[in-house]
GUBALUM-546163 format. One record per residue (C-alpha): residue in one letter; x, y, z. Coordinates in steps of 0.5 Angstrom, whole numbers, padded with zeros to 4 digits, always signed. Example, Ala and Ser with C-alpha at 12.3 -4.5 7.8 and 13.67 -1.06 7.14 Angstrom:
A+0025-0009+0016/S+0027-0002+0014/
% end
This chain:
M+0009+0005+0025/M+0006+0000+0023/R+0006-0007+0027/F+0007-0013+0025/V+0003-0017+0023/L-0015-0056+0026/L-0019-0060+0025/A-0026-0058+0025/V-0033-0062+0024/L-0040-0059+0024/I-0044-0063+0029/C-0051-0060+0028/S-0054-0053+0025/I-0054-0050+0032/S-0047-0050+0034/T-0040-0052+0031/S-0035-0056+0035/T-0028-0058+0033/I-0023-0063+0034/S-0017-0061+0036/Q-0010-0064+0036/A-0005-0062+0042/L+0002-0065+0042/S+0005-0063+0049/P+0012-0063+0050/S+0014-0067+0057/A+0015-0060+0060/I+0007-0058+0060/D+0003-0063+0064/K-0004-0065+0062/S-0008-0061+0067/N-0005-0055+0065/E-0005-0056+0058/K-0013-0057+0058/S-0013-0051+0062/L-0009-0047+0057/T-0013-0049+0051/A-0020-0048+0054/K-0017-0041+0055/V-0015-0040+0048/D-0022-0043+0045/Q-0025-0038+0049/L-0021-0032+0045/F-0024-0035+0039/K-0031-0037+0041/K-0034-0031+0037/W-0031-0034+0030/D-0033-0041+0032/Q-0039-0041+0029/P-0043-0045+0023/D-0045-0039+0019/S-0038-0035+0020/P-0031-0035+0017/G-0026-0036+0022/C-0018-0038+0024/A-0013-0043+0024/L-0009-0043+0030/G-0002-0046+0031/V+0002-0046+0037/I+0009-0048+0037/R+0014-0050+0043/D+0021-0053+0042/G+0019-0055+0034/E+0012-0058+0036/F+0005-0056+0036/V+0003-0056+0043/Y-0004-0054+0040/K-0007-0053+0033/H-0015-0052+0032/G-0020-0050+0027/Y-0025-0045+0028/G-0031-0043+0024/M-0031-0044+0016/A-0027-0044+0010/D-0032-0044+0005/L-0039-0042+0008/D-0043-0044+0001/H-0041-0051+0002/S-0040-0051+0010/I-0033-0053+0010/P-0030-0052+0017/I-0023-0050+0018/N-0017-0055+0019/A-0010-0056+0020/K-0009-0057+0012/S-0014-0051+0010/V-0010-0047+0005/F-0010-0039+0006/Y-0008-0034+0002/V-0003-0030+0007/G-0002-0023+0004/S+0005-0020+0006/M+0007-0026+0010/S+0009-0028+0004/K+0015-0023+0004/Q+0019-0027+0008/F+0020-0032+0003/T+0021-0027-0003/A+0027-0024+0002/M+0029-0031+0003/S+0030-0033-0004/V+0034-0026-0005/A+0038-0028+0001/L+0040-0035-0002/L+0042-0032-0009/A+0046-0027-0005/R+0050-0033-0002/Q+0050-0037-0009/G+0054-0031-0011/K+0049-0029-0017/L+0047-0022-0014/S+0050-0018-0009/L+0045-0014-0004/D+0049-0008-0005/D+0048-0008-0013/D+0044-0002-0016/I+0038-0005-0018/R+0039-0003-0025/K+0044-0008-0026/Y+0038-0013-0027/L+0033-0008-0029/P+0035-0003-0034/E+0028-0001-0035/M+0028+0003-0029/P+0029+0010-0029/R+0036+0013-0027/Y+0035+0016-0020/E+0040+0021-0017/I+0042+0016-0012/P+0042+0009-0014/I+0037+0004-0011/T+0040-0002-0009/I+0037-0009-0007/Q+0038-0008+0000/H+0034-0002+0000/L+0028-0006-0003/V+0029-0011+0002/H+0029-0006+0008/H+0024-0002+0005/T+0028+0004+0004/S+0028+0005-0003/G+0023+0011-0003/L+0019+0008-0009/R+0012+0009-0009/D+0007+0003-0007/F+0004+0000-0013/I-0003-0002-0010/V-0004+0006-0008/L-0002+0008-0015/K-0007+0003-0018/Y-0012+0005-0014/L-0011+0012-0016/A-0010+0010-0023/G-0017+0007-0023/F-0020+0012-0018/P-0024+0017-0022/T-0028+0012-0027/N-0030+0006-0022/G-0036+0006-0018/V-0036+0003-0011/N-0040+0002-0005/R-0034+0002-0001/E-0027+0005-0002/D-0024-0001+0001/E-0027-0005-0005/N-0024+0000-0010/Y-0018-0001-0006/E-0018-0008-0007/T-0021-0008-0014/M-0015-0004-0017/A-0010-0008-0014/R-0012-0014-0018/T-0007-0015-0023/D+0000-0019-0025/N+0007-0018-0024/D+0008-0015-0031/E+0003-0010-0031/V+0005-0008-0024/F+0013-0008-0026/E+0011-0003-0032/L+0007+0002-0028/I+0013+0002-0023/V+0018+0003-0029/H+0014+0010-0031/Q+0015+0013-0024/K+0020+0019-0025/E+0020+0021-0018/I+0021+0017-0011/K+0019+0020-0005/F+0026+0021-0001/T+0033+0019-0002/P+0034+0012-0002/G+0037+0009+0005/T+0035+0016+0009/E+0028+0013+0011/H+0024+0007+0012/D+0017+0007+0009/Y+0014+0000+0008/C+0012-0001+0000/N+0010-0007-0004/S+0013-0004-0010/N+0020-0006-0007/Y+0018-0014-0007/I+0015-0014-0014/L+0022-0011-0016/L+0025-0017-0012/A+0021-0022-0015/E+0023-0020-0022/I+0031-0019-0020/V+0030-0027-0017/K+0027-0029-0024/R+0033-0025-0028/A+0039-0027-0023/S+0036-0034-0023/G+0033-0036-0029/Q+0027-0038-0026/S+0021-0035-0024/L+0020-0033-0016/S+0015-0039-0016/Q+0020-0044-0019/F+0026-0042-0015/A+0022-0042-0008/E+0019-0049-0010/E+0026-0052-0011/N+0030-0048-0006/I+0025-0047+0000/F+0019-0051+0000/K+0021-0058-0003/P+0027-0058+0001/L+0023-0057+0008/G+0017-0061+0006/M+0012-0056+0005/I+0008-0059+0000/N+0002-0055+0001/T+0006-0048+0000/H+0006-0045-0007/Y+0006-0038-0010/Y+0000-0036-0013/D+0002-0034-0020/D-0003-0038-0024/L-0010-0036-0023/N-0012-0042-0027/V-0010-0048-0022/V-0014-0052-0018/I-0012-0051-0010/G-0014-0057-0006/N-0017-0055+0001/R-0017-0048-0001/V-0020-0043+0004/L-0025-0037+0001/G-0024-0030+0004/Y-0030-0026+0006/S-0032-0019+0008/P-0037-0017+0013/R-0044-0015+0010/E-0047-0009+0013/G-0053-0011+0017/G-0050-0018+0018/G-0047-0024+0014/F-0041-0024+0010/I-0039-0023+0003/P-0034-0027-0001/V-0028-0023-0003/T-0025-0026-0010/T-0017-0027-0010/N-0016-0025-0017/N-0009-0023-0016/G-0003-0026-0020/T+0002-0021-0017/V+0007-0025-0013/G+0013-0022-0008/P+0010-0018-0004/A+0004-0023-0003/G+0002-0029-0007/V+0004-0035-0002/L-0002-0040-0001/T+0000-0044+0005/T-0003-0048+0012/V-0001-0048+0019/D+0002-0055+0018/D+0007-0053+0013/L+0009-0046+0017/L+0011-0051+0023/L+0016-0054+0018/W+0018-0046+0016/D+0019-0045+0024/R+0023-0051+0025/N+0028-0048+0020/F+0030-0042+0024/Y+0033-0046+0029/H+0036-0052+0024/N+0037-0049+0017/K+0036-0054+0012/V+0035-0049+0006/G+0042-0048+0002/R+0048-0050+0004/E+0050-0044+0009/G+0047-0047+0015/Q+0045-0042+0021/D+0049-0036+0017/L+0043-0036+0012/I+0038-0035+0018/D+0043-0030+0021/L+0043-0026+0015/V+0035-0026+0014/L+0034-0024+0021/T+0039-0018+0021/P+0035-0011+0021/G+0037-0006+0016/T+0041+0001+0017/L+0039+0008+0015/H+0045+0012+0012/D+0045+0016+0019/G+0047+0009+0022/S+0040+0009+0025/K+0038+0001+0026/L+0031-0001+0023/Q+0026-0006+0026/Y+0025-0009+0019/A+0030-0015+0017/F+0029-0020+0011/G+0021-0019+0010/L+0021-0020+0018/Y+0020-0015+0024/N+0024-0015+0030/Y+0020-0013+0036/K+0019-0013+0043/Y+0013-0016+0046/K+0012-0015+0054/G+0020-0015+0055/L+0021-0021+0050/D+0025-0021+0043/A+0020-0023+0038/V+0020-0023+0030/G+0015-0024+0025/H+0010-0021+0020/D+0003-0020+0019/G-0001-0020+0012/G-0008-0018+0010/F-0011-0017+0003/F-0017-0020+0000/G-0021-0022+0006/F-0015-0025+0009/K-0012-0023+0016/T-0006-0027+0018/S+0000-0027+0023/M+0006-0031+0025/G+0010-0029+0031/R+0016-0032+0034/F+0019-0032+0041/P+0026-0035+0039/Q+0029-0035+0046/E+0023-0038+0049/R+0023-0043+0042/F+0015-0041+0042/T+0011-0039+0036/V+0004-0037+0035/I+0001-0038+0028/C-0006-0035+0027/L-0009-0035+0020/C-0016-0032+0019/N-0021-0031+0013/S-0025-0025+0014/K-0022-0018+0014/N-0026-0016+0021/I-0022-0021+0025/P-0017-0018+0029/M-0012-0024+0028/D-0006-0020+0031/V-0010-0018+0037/L-0012-0026+0038/A-0005-0028+0037/D-0002-0023+0042/E-0007-0026+0047/V-0005-0033+0045/A+0002-0031+0047/D-0001-0028+0053/V-0004-0035+0055/Y+0002-0039+0054/L+0008-0034+0056/A+0005-0031+0062/D+0010-0033+0067/R+0016-0031+0062/F+0014-0023+0061/K+0019-0018+0063/P+0018-0011+0065/T+0018-0007+0059/T+0023-0001+0058/S+0020+0002+0052/A+0017+0008+0052/P+0010+0008+0055/I+0004+0011+0051/V+0002+0015+0057/A+0005+0022+0059/K+0012+0022+0062/Q+0009+0027+0067/N+0003+0030+0070/P-0001+0034+0065/I-0003+0041+0066/H-0009+0045+0065/L-0009+0051+0060/T-0015+0055+0059/K-0018+0056+0052/E-0015+0063+0052/E-0008+0060+0053/L-0010+0054+0048/A-0012+0059+0043/R-0005+0061+0041/F-0004+0054+0038/V-0010+0054+0033/G-0008+0053+0026/I-0005+0049+0021/Y+0002+0046+0021/W+0005+0043+0015/N+0011+0038+0014/P+0015+0040+0007/V+0018+0033+0007/T+0012+0029+0008/E+0007+0034+0006/G+0003+0032+0012/L-0001+0037+0016/W-0004+0038+0023/M-0010+0042+0023/L-0011+0044+0030/S-0018+0047+0033/L-0021+0048+0040/K-0027+0043+0041/D-0030+0043+0048/G-0024+0047+0051/K-0019+0042+0048/L-0014+0042+0043/V-0016+0037+0037/D-0014+0035+0030/P-0019+0032+0025/G-0014+0027+0021/G-0014+0020+0022/G-0021+0020+0026/G-0019+0025+0031/S-0013+0026+0036/T-0014+0030+0042/L-0007+0034+0045/V-0006+0034+0052/P-0002+0039+0055/L+0005+0037+0059/D+0007+0045+0060/K+0006+0051+0056/N+0009+0049+0050/R+0009+0042+0050/F+0003+0037+0049/Q+0002+0029+0048/V-0003+0026+0043/A-0008+0022+0048/G-0007+0015+0048/Q+0000+0015+0043/N+0007+0016+0044/V+0007+0022+0041/E+0010+0029+0043/L+0009+0036+0040/T+0013+0042+0042/F+0011+0049+0039/E+0017+0054+0038/T+0015+0061+0039/P+0019+0067+0037/S+0020+0072+0042/G+0015+0077+0042/S+0010+0073+0038/A+0004+0070+0040/H+0003+0065+0035/P+0008+0059+0034/T+0012+0059+0028/R+0014+0051+0028/M+0012+0045+0031/I+0016+0039+0033/K+0013+0032+0033/K+0017+0026+0036/T+0014+0019+0036/G+0018+0015+0041/S+0025+0014+0040/G+0024+0016+0033/K+0027+0022+0029/P+0024+0029+0030/Q+0019+0032+0024/V+0019+0039+0023/Y+0012+0042+0021/L+0012+0050+0019/A+0006+0054+0021/V+0002+0056+0015/E-0004+0061+0014/A-0010+0058+0014/V-0015+0060+0008/A-0022+0060+0006/P-0023+0061-0001/K-0030+0063-0004/P-0033+0059-0009/T-0031+0064-0015/Q-0024+0063-0013/L-0024+0056-0013/T-0026+0056-0021/E-0018+0057-0022/Y-0017+0050-0020/A-0023+0047-0024/G-0021+0043-0030/Q-0018+0036-0032/Y-0011+0034-0030/Y-0007+0028-0033/S-0001+0024-0030/G+0003+0020-0034/E+0006+0016-0029/I-0001+0013-0028/D-0004+0015-0034/A-0010+0018-0031/T-0014+0024-0032/Y-0017+0027-0026/L-0023+0032-0027/F-0024+0037-0021/T-0031+0041-0021/I-0034+0046-0016/Q-0040+0042-0012/A-0044+0046-0006/G-0039+0051-0006/K-0033+0046-0005/L-0028+0044-0010/A-0029+0036-0012/L-0026+0031-0015/Q-0031+0028-0020/R-0032+0021-0021/R-0036+0018-0027/K-0039+0013-0022/G-0040+0014-0015/N-0039+0019-0010/S-0035+0025-0011/V-0029+0027-0006/L-0030+0034-0003/L-0024+0037-0001/T-0023+0042+0004/P-0018+0048+0003/T-0012+0048+0008/F-0007+0053+0006/A-0005+0057+0000/D-0007+0052-0006/N-0007+0046-0001/F-0013+0042+0000/W-0015+0036+0004/N-0019+0030+0004/D-0018+0025+0010/Q-0020+0019+0006/F-0016+0021+0000/G-0010+0025+0002/Y-0007+0032+0001/L-0007+0036-0006/R-0002+0042-0007/F-0004+0046-0013/T+0002+0048-0017/R+0003+0055-0021/D+0007+0057-0027/Q+0011+0064-0027/H+0005+0068-0029/R+0002+0065-0022/K-0003+0061-0026/V-0005+0054-0024/N-0001+0049-0028/G-0002+0042-0024/L-0002+0039-0018/L+0002+0034-0013/L-0002+0029-0010/T+0000+0026-0003/G-0003+0020+0001/G-0002+0013+0004/W+0005+0010+0001/I+0006+0016-0004/R+0009+0023-0004/R+0008+0028-0009/L+0005+0024-0015/R+0005+0030-0021/F-0001+0032-0025/K-0001+0037-0031/K-0007+0041-0032/I-0009+0040-0039/
% end
């Protein structure tokens, strides 16, 4: 799973210096404070340049800044440095404000978290098991992610230099258009409440529910009920692309060969993202978690939004109301990251220490989560506890298996629930999988392996009298085991690939895909840009690491009649051959 995620002045053309503000509580002496801030400045040195985007940092203890600082430029064209009032697009950090709006409406009696969403959104399909508001809040609905759907809808026809550009281009839209797309999804990934799978579509629907339950847009409701009561005067949902935003920061993407490219934030969707805010305003938001001023419910409201969800089988989630509960070096923490349109943002709170790190950055290659953790390391070094979480190392010493012993595990293993694959082969005397950049398996015993550098174990089950395993069980940390079935690899000849060629249409995203044969391989053809070459895996199944899994379907006469597409945040998107 995924983790979760200033006053600067240009002195001369050679270097950038910043004016920082330190408001220290009496508990921190001045000499120690100077030492700590010097260590923090060193962490951001790479980005503190007059020709680079950078970050706004806020370090809070006991409701006050102990340090806030700007590094790098908010606007490279006009040499405007980042400072405490610089307004950042914070991406998915916005979800906590959307979820707080839902929690307020629940406390006001205008909705119930257990309501079927069709009570407010009758346009939605009637799935076998109803989706509730609570399912949306905790990402347990099973809905497909609209960003991926938009990307897939435009995929065959748009030329791009890089796939991440295409991904962001397809996301530029507004709530009404996205809602229409979600309404057309006839199928969902899993039974609501049985899995947790992060999905931006959930928070698009929450924004619409807020609108229909309150009679106000999400932007208006949050302004009246959250931002104004807390004095967050520079915080707003960016649902009107035609307004001027003072002190606004531009997002950037690194240019191949050096330099940066500005990224247009031309997206009016709000709910899963869309909030513009500052480090100064987020101090006020942070204080509210200790002394709530929102609504009339006192700390009960805060307790609600910090309560993690629960699956139907009783499993506790880390995800609460737009916030992750997690452990960092033995300390309880809560927060959320964001990243889109050239922005990378993070806000992590350590409630027992009354300590928070805010890190807002404006280039997609800045590791804001790592930087935020390193800032916490500086200030909380004497507070960390021995961790009790499962280590990302082997639980026992690895053993040695010969090439011959490893060879029996070579093959393809398919998860019929998620459609995911492990494609194991031998390389340099090791068992490896090419997916996701590559993984190496470390043997722990004759049938059990650990993925190198990950807290993932794979156990193979081999029937008596058989040389090859029939099942593989994947276990990630304390998570639920996942079953993968051994399937027979295929290598179809070019003449055999012709039955897959042709056009396929999906009514759920209103898109037509064209498959052709190129250089002896099945290819997803685009009118512009490079084709996507697909690798055959097992019968009727193809794979591309950057695109996902395609499983072709057949009719009763064994003729290919469609395909099911599975990729990041979607499963089994259905296409019909035309």
